[in-house]
C-alpha positions in Angstrom: 24.2 -25.0 23.9 21.8 -27.9 23.8 18.0 -28.0 23.2 15.3 -30.5 22.3 14.3 -28.5 19.2 16.1 -25.7 17.4 13.9 -23.5 15.2 15.9 -21.4 12.7 14.0 -18.4 11.6 11.9 -16.2 14.0 9.6 -14.7 11.3 5.9 -15.2 11.5 5.9 -19.0 10.9 8.9 -19.9 13.0 7.7 -17.7 15.9 4.2 -19.3 15.7 5.7 -22.8 15.9 7.8 -21.8 19.0 4.7 -20.3 20.6 2.6 -23.4 19.8 5.2 -25.6 21.6 5.7 -23.0 24.5 3.9 -25.0 27.2 5.0 -28.5 26.2 7.9 -28.8 28.6 10.3 -29.1 25.7 13.5 -27.1 25.6 12.9 -24.9 22.5 15.6 -22.6 21.1 14.4 -20.0 18.5 17.3 -18.6 16.4 17.4 -15.7 14.0 20.0 -13.5 12.4 18.1 -10.4 13.3 17.5 -8.9 16.8 14.5 -10.5 18.5 13.0 -7.5 20.1 9.6 -6.1 19.2 9.7 -2.6 17.9 7.6 0.2 19.5 4.6 0.7 17.4 3.8 4.1 16.1 0.2 4.3 14.8 1.1 7.4 12.7 4.0 5.6 11.0 3.6 4.7 7.3 2.5 1.1 6.5 5.1 -1.5 6.0 5.2 -2.5 2.3 4.9 -6.2 3.0 1.5 -7.3 4.2 -0.4 -10.6 4.4 -4.0 -11.4 3.9 -4.7 -13.5 7.0 -7.5 -16.0 6.7 -10.0 -16.9 9.3 -8.0 -20.1 10.0 -4.9 -18.0 10.6 -6.8 -15.7 12.9 -8.0 -18.7 14.9 -4.5 -19.9 15.3 -3.1 -16.5 16.3 -6.0 -16.1 18.8 -5.2 -19.5 20.3 -1.6 -18.6 20.6 -2.4 -15.3 22.3 -1.0 -13.1 19.6 -4.2 -11.7 18.1 -4.8 -9.0 20.8 -1.3 -7.7 20.1 -2.1 -7.5 16.4 -5.4 -5.7 17.0 -3.7 -3.3 19.4 -1.2 -2.3 16.7 -3.0 -2.3 13.3 -5.0 -4.6 11.2 -7.6 -4.1 8.5 -10.6 -6.4 8.0 -12.1 -7.0 4.6 -15.6 -8.4 4.0 -15.8 -8.4 0.2 -13.7 -9.3 -2.8 -14.1 -8.0 -6.3 -12.2 -9.6 -9.2 -12.4 -8.7 -12.8 -10.7 -9.3 -16.2 -9.3 -6.0 -17.5 -9.3 -7.5 -21.0 -13.0 -8.5 -21.0 -16.3 -8.2 -19.3 -16.0 -11.1 -16.8 -16.1 -10.3 -13.1 -17.0 -11.9 -9.8 -17.8 -10.6 -6.3 -17.6 -12.4 -3.0 -19.0 -11.5 0.4 -18.4 -12.9 3.9 -22.2 -12.6 4.5 -22.8 -15.4 1.9 -21.5 -17.9 4.5 -22.8 -15.9 7.5 -19.3 -14.6 8.4 -18.5 -11.0 9.4 -15.2 -10.8 7.5 -13.2 -12.8 4.9 -9.9 -12.0 6.6 -7.6 -9.2 7.6 -4.8 -7.4 5.9 -1.9 -7.1 8.3 1.6 -5.8 8.0 4.1 -8.7 8.4 6.1 -6.9 11.0 3.0 -6.3 13.1 2.3 -10.0 13.1 5.9 -10.9 14.0 6.1 -8.3 16.8 2.9 -9.6 18.3 4.2 -13.1 18.3 7.6 -12.0 19.8 5.7 -10.2 22.6 4.1 -13.5 23.5 7.5 -15.3 23.5 9.5 -12.7 25.4 8.7 -13.8 29.0 8.1 -17.5 28.4 10.2 -20.7 28.5 11.2 -20.5 24.8 14.8 -19.4 24.6 15.4 -16.6 22.0 18.7 -16.2 20.3 18.9 -13.2 18.1 21.7 -11.8 15.9 22.8 -15.4 15.4 23.6 -16.3 11.8 23.9 -20.0 11.0 27.1 -20.7 9.2 27.4 -24.5 9.2 25.3 -27.6 9.9 26.6 -31.1 10.8 24.5 -34.1 11.5 25.8 -36.8 13.9 24.5 -39.5 16.3 23.3 -36.9 18.8 21.4 -34.9 16.2 22.2 -31.6 14.4 25.1 -29.4 15.4 24.5 -25.8 14.3 27.6 -23.6 14.1 27.0 -19.8 14.3 29.0 -17.1 12.6 30.2 -15.9 16.0 31.7 -19.3 16.9 28.9 -20.6 19.2 27.7 -24.1 18.8 24.1 -25.3 19.2 22.9 -28.9 19.2 19.5 -30.6 19.1 18.0 -33.9 17.9 15.4 -32.0 15.9 16.1 -29.0 13.7 13.2 -27.0 12.0 13.9 -24.7 9.1 11.6 -21.7 9.1 14.2 -19.3 7.6 12.3 -18.2 4.5 12.3 -18.7 0.8 16.1 -18.6 0.5 16.5 -20.9 3.5 20.2 -21.4 4.5 19.2 -24.5 6.5 17.5 -26.1 3.5 20.6 -25.4 1.4 23.1 -26.6 4.0 21.1 -29.7 4.7 21.1 -30.6 1.0 17.3 -30.6 0.6 16.3 -30.5 -3.1 13.7 -28.2 -4.5 11.6 -27.8 -7.7 11.5 -24.2 -8.7 10.8 -22.0 -11.7 10.7 -18.3 -12.5 7.4 -16.6 -13.3 9.3 -14.0 -15.3 7.3 -11.4 -13.4 8.1 -8.9 -10.6 5.7 -7.6 -8.0 5.7 -3.9 -7.1 4.4 -3.5 -3.6 3.6 -0.3 -1.7 0.8 1.5 0.1 -1.4 4.2 -1.6 -4.1 6.6 -0.6 -7.1 6.9 -2.9 -9.8 9.5 -3.3 -12.5 7.0 -2.5 -12.8 4.6 0.4 -12.1 1.0 -0.2 -15.4 -0.2 1.3 -13.7 -3.2 3.2 -13.2 -4.7 -0.3 -10.1 -6.6 -1.6 -9.9 -5.6 -5.3 -8.1 -7.5 -8.0 -7.9 -6.7 -11.7 -6.2 -9.0 -14.2 -4.3 -6.9 -16.7 -2.4 -8.0 -19.8 0.8 -7.8 -17.9 -0.4 -9.5 -14.7 -2.7 -9.2 -11.7 -3.0 -5.9 -9.8 -4.4 -6.1 -6.3 -5.6 -3.3 -4.1 -5.9 -4.6 -0.5 -7.8 -2.5 2.1 -5.9 -0.8 4.9 -7.2 1.1 7.9 -5.3 3.8 9.6 -7.3 5.2 12.6 -10.5 4.8 10.7 -9.2 6.3 7.5 -10.3 3.7 4.8 -8.8 5.5 1.8 -5.5 3.5 2.1 -4.7 0.3 0.2 -1.7 -2.0 -0.1 -1.0 -2.7 -3.7 0.6 -5.8 -5.3 1.2 -5.1 -9.0 2.6 -8.1 -10.9 4.1 -7.3 -14.3 7.0 -8.2 -16.6 10.5 -7.3 -15.5 10.8 -4.7 -18.2 7.5 -3.1 -17.2 8.4 -3.2 -13.5 11.7 -1.5 -14.2 9.9 1.3 -16.1 7.4 1.8 -13.4 10.0 1.8 -10.6 11.9 4.7 -12.1 8.8 6.9 -12.6 8.5 9.9 -10.3 5.5 9.8 -7.9 3.0 11.8 -10.0 3.7 9.7 -13.1 3.5 6.5 -11.1 0.2 7.6 -9.5 -1.2 8.2 -13.0 -0.1 4.9 -14.4 -1.5 3.0 -11.3 -4.8 4.8 -11.4 -5.2 4.0 -15.1 -4.2 0.3 -14.6 -6.8 0.1 -11.8 -9.5 1.8 -14.0 -9.9 4.4 -11.3 -12.2 2.1 -9.3 -11.3 4.1 -6.1 -10.9 7.4 -7.9 -7.6 9.2 -8.3 -4.5 7.8 -6.5 -3.5 10.7 -4.2 -0.4 9.4 -2.3 2.2 6.7 -2.8 4.6 5.4 -0.2 8.1 4.2 -1.2 7.9 1.3 -3.7 9.6 -2.1 -3.4 10.1 -4.5 -6.4 10.2 -8.3 -5.7 11.1 -10.9 -8.3 8.5 -13.7 -8.3 9.7 -17.3 -8.2 7.8 -20.5 -7.3 9.7 -23.0 -5.2 8.7 -26.3 -3.6 10.9 -28.7 -1.6 10.8 -32.3 -2.9 10.5 -33.4 0.7 9.5 -31.5 3.8 11.5 -33.7 6.0 14.9 -35.3 6.3 16.4 -37.3 9.3 15.9 -35.0 12.3 14.8 -32.1 10.1 11.5 -30.4 9.1 10.9 -27.6 6.7 7.9 -25.2 7.2 6.6 -22.1 5.6 8.5 -20.5 2.8 11.5 -22.8 3.5 9.2 -25.6 2.2 7.1 -23.8 -0.4 6.8 -20.4 -2.1 3.6 -19.7 -3.8 2.5 -17.0 -6.3 1.1 -14.0 -4.3 -2.1 -14.1 -6.5 -4.4 -15.0 -3.6 -2.2 -14.0 -0.6 -2.1 -17.6 0.7 1.6 -17.9 1.4 1.7 -17.2 5.1 -1.6 -18.9 5.7 -0.1 -22.1 4.4 2.9 -21.5 6.6 0.8 -21.1 9.7 -1.0 -24.4 9.0 2.4 -26.0 8.6 3.4 -24.7 12.0 0.1 -25.8 13.6 0.2 -29.3 12.1 3.9 -29.9 13.0 3.3 -28.7 16.6 0.3 -31.0 16.8 2.2 -34.0 15.6 5.1 -33.4 17.9 2.9 -33.0 20.9 1.0 -36.2 20.1 4.3 -38.0 19.7 5.6 -36.7 23.0 2.5 -37.9 24.7 3.0 -41.4 23.2 6.7 -41.4 24.2 8.0 -41.4 20.6 11.3 -39.7 19.6 10.3 -36.4 18.1 13.1 -36.5 15.5 12.1 -39.9 14.2 11.2 -40.2 10.5 7.9 -41.9 11.6 6.8 -38.8 13.5 8.0 -36.2 11.0 6.4 -38.2 8.1 3.0 -37.7 9.7 3.5 -33.9 9.4 4.6 -34.2 5.7 1.7 -36.5 4.8 -0.8 -34.0 6.2 0.7 -30.8 4.7 2.3 -31.7 1.3 -0.9 -32.7 -0.6 -2.8 -29.6 0.5 0.1 -27.2 -0.3 0.7 -28.8 -3.7 -3.0 -28.5 -4.6 -3.1 -24.9 -3.6 0.1 -24.1 -5.6 -1.3 -26.0 -8.6 -4.6 -24.1 -8.5 -2.9 -20.7 -8.2 -0.5 -21.6 -11.1 -3.4 -22.7 -13.3 -5.4 -19.5 -12.5 -2.4 -17.3 -13.2 -1.7 -19.0 -16.5 -5.3 -18.8 -17.6 -5.4 -15.0 -17.1 -2.1 -14.6 -18.9 -3.3 -16.4 -22.0 -3.7 -14.3 -25.1 -5.7 -16.8 -27.2 -9.1 -15.3 -28.0 -10.8 -18.6 -27.2 -9.2 -18.7 -23.7 -10.1 -15.0 -23.1 -13.7 -15.8 -24.0 -13.6 -18.9 -21.7 -12.3 -17.1 -18.7 -14.8 -14.2 -19.1 -17.7 -16.5 -19.5 -16.5 -18.6 -16.5 -16.3 -15.5 -14.3 -19.8 -14.4 -15.3 -21.2 -17.9 -14.8 -19.5 -18.3 -11.4 -20.8 -14.8 -10.3 -24.3 -16.1 -10.8 -23.7 -19.5 -9.1 -24.2 -18.9 -5.3 -23.2 -22.4 -4.2 -19.9 -22.2 -6.2 -19.2 -18.7 -4.8 -19.8 -20.0 -1.3 -17.2 -22.7 -1.9 -14.7 -20.0 -3.0 -15.5 -18.0 0.1 -14.9 -21.1 2.3 -11.5 -21.5 0.5 -10.7 -17.9 1.2 -11.5 -18.3 4.9 -9.2 -21.3 5.0 -11.6 -23.4 7.0 -11.6 -26.5 4.8 -9.3 -29.5 4.7 -7.2 -31.2 7.4 -6.8 -28.3 9.8 -4.7 -28.4 13.0 -6.8 -27.9 16.2 -5.2 -24.5 16.7 -6.8 -23.2 13.4 -10.3 -24.6 13.9 -13.2 -22.2 14.7 
């Protein structure tokens, strides 16, 4: 089976890239080990544990791709405010979309909702979807990449795109090197119902063990629900995971200082080890890495999938420009343009999140004083807060056309 481009991984980022190239006239093959059928959505169903904080730039991209109406028709939760504070001190800072004349800072959306909305847009189009197709072997030759599937089928294309997640099989089989390190933290994720409404606010408290986020969810107008991401040491995570629900609710409420009252309900919990990973190169001959296959960032600010969507938008933009100029899409010259635009931005974001996380984990009294004083100062500095809000919206930097307002 031949194609112009094979995209391995039909998650949010891989599907977005396929959709961005949908009308190009290129023969696109989207491959994934899971079935590629959107699930019927039940508005009464519990929230999926894995959610993303979609920025305004990501919303722009999804609107341009035609997927945003499908997301809105399922379930998404806007937030207009952020409140961050140091649980070991008195420092705090509040942000508001109104400070930059925006209605919202972003939307909290279940990952599966985003993926299903993208698949809806791909189902009846020219992009070929190949589900339940696990990649077993890669081989590069003069005609490009030969992809061997576990069921014996063979695929071939001059350009291969790895969008198959943090543990990318394509990245590993292609021999792409990474820099990676363990945070020695695990994240407990689930959805909870609180006594008080969240007020369209994303809340984050920095505890001695790690950050605890309460991200606002909306179920048919019920704003008492939040998605939580609780980062803590492996030992503490193990202890919290084996608690029964009443005991866990009590521990969670105490850790959150009961900012939204008592925690009344908790959905099943999932525990995820946290590890940062960054590919040394995003490209190789005839190969590009995007999304988590290229970089995995700390979930501190919920920027992971937003970076991935920008990867997809920039790669699609560079490929379409190259096609218009008659260049070979798999050439290093074309792919290097994508890498030059995305790698510096991603590295800067990863470095800032790493520095922020280490600052709030520091136990030295001088650093505790410094971060609390810094938070209080920043909370009074309206220009600085506006810059932070612009960063949260994702509207700065070298954006692809799809992500611009």
